[in-house]
C-alpha positions in Angstrom: -18.3 -23.4 39.5 -22.0 -22.6 39.1 -23.9 -25.5 37.4 -27.6 -24.9 37.9 -30.3 -22.4 38.7 -32.7 -23.7 41.3 -36.3 -22.5 42.0 -39.0 -23.5 44.4 -42.4 -21.9 44.1 -45.1 -22.5 46.7 -48.7 -21.2 46.7 -50.9 -21.8 49.7 -54.1 -20.3 51.2 -54.0 -17.3 53.5 -54.3 -19.5 56.6 -51.3 -21.8 55.8 -48.2 -19.7 55.3 -45.1 -20.8 53.4 -41.6 -20.1 54.7 -38.0 -21.1 54.2 -38.4 -24.3 56.2 -41.1 -25.6 53.9 -39.2 -24.9 50.7 -35.6 -25.8 51.9 -36.1 -29.6 51.4 -37.3 -29.1 47.8 -34.3 -26.8 47.1 -31.9 -29.5 48.4 -33.6 -32.1 46.3 -33.3 -30.0 43.1 -29.6 -29.4 43.9 -28.9 -33.1 44.3 -30.7 -33.9 41.0 -28.6 -31.3 39.2 -25.3 -32.7 40.6 -24.6 -29.7 42.8 -22.3 -30.0 45.8 -23.7 -26.9 47.5 -26.2 -24.0 47.2 -25.3 -20.3 47.2 -27.0 -16.9 46.5 -30.4 -17.9 48.0 -33.1 -15.3 47.3 -36.5 -15.2 48.9 -39.6 -13.4 47.7 -43.0 -13.3 49.3 -46.2 -11.9 47.8 -49.9 -12.5 48.0 -53.0 -12.3 45.8 -56.4 -12.2 47.4 -56.3 -15.3 49.8 -53.2 -16.9 48.2 -49.8 -16.5 49.7 -46.9 -16.9 47.2 -43.4 -17.9 48.3 -40.5 -18.2 45.9 -37.0 -19.4 46.7 -34.3 -19.1 44.1 -30.6 -20.2 44.3 -27.5 -21.2 42.4 -26.3 -24.8 42.6 -22.5 -25.1 42.6 -19.9 -27.9 42.1 -16.7 -27.8 44.0 -13.5 -28.2 41.9 -10.7 -30.4 43.1 -7.6 -28.2 43.0 -5.2 -31.1 42.4 -7.3 -32.3 39.4 -7.5 -28.8 38.1 -3.7 -28.3 38.2 -3.1 -31.6 36.3 -4.9 -30.3 33.2 
């Protein structure tokens, strides 16, 4: 079950690029804070403006449902 929308936005100078490795930790932190058990549908976007590199990582936080508990309801 989807429980949260996660977003990491990084802006750095032209000489210091951003990538998945630099944003992944923050994405995991946001997922934990929202109570998510996992992350799906990760989307990456890269752009630049003058000497600024912009990196955005968006994803959906999910919570796993226990089938036994679900059937008891």
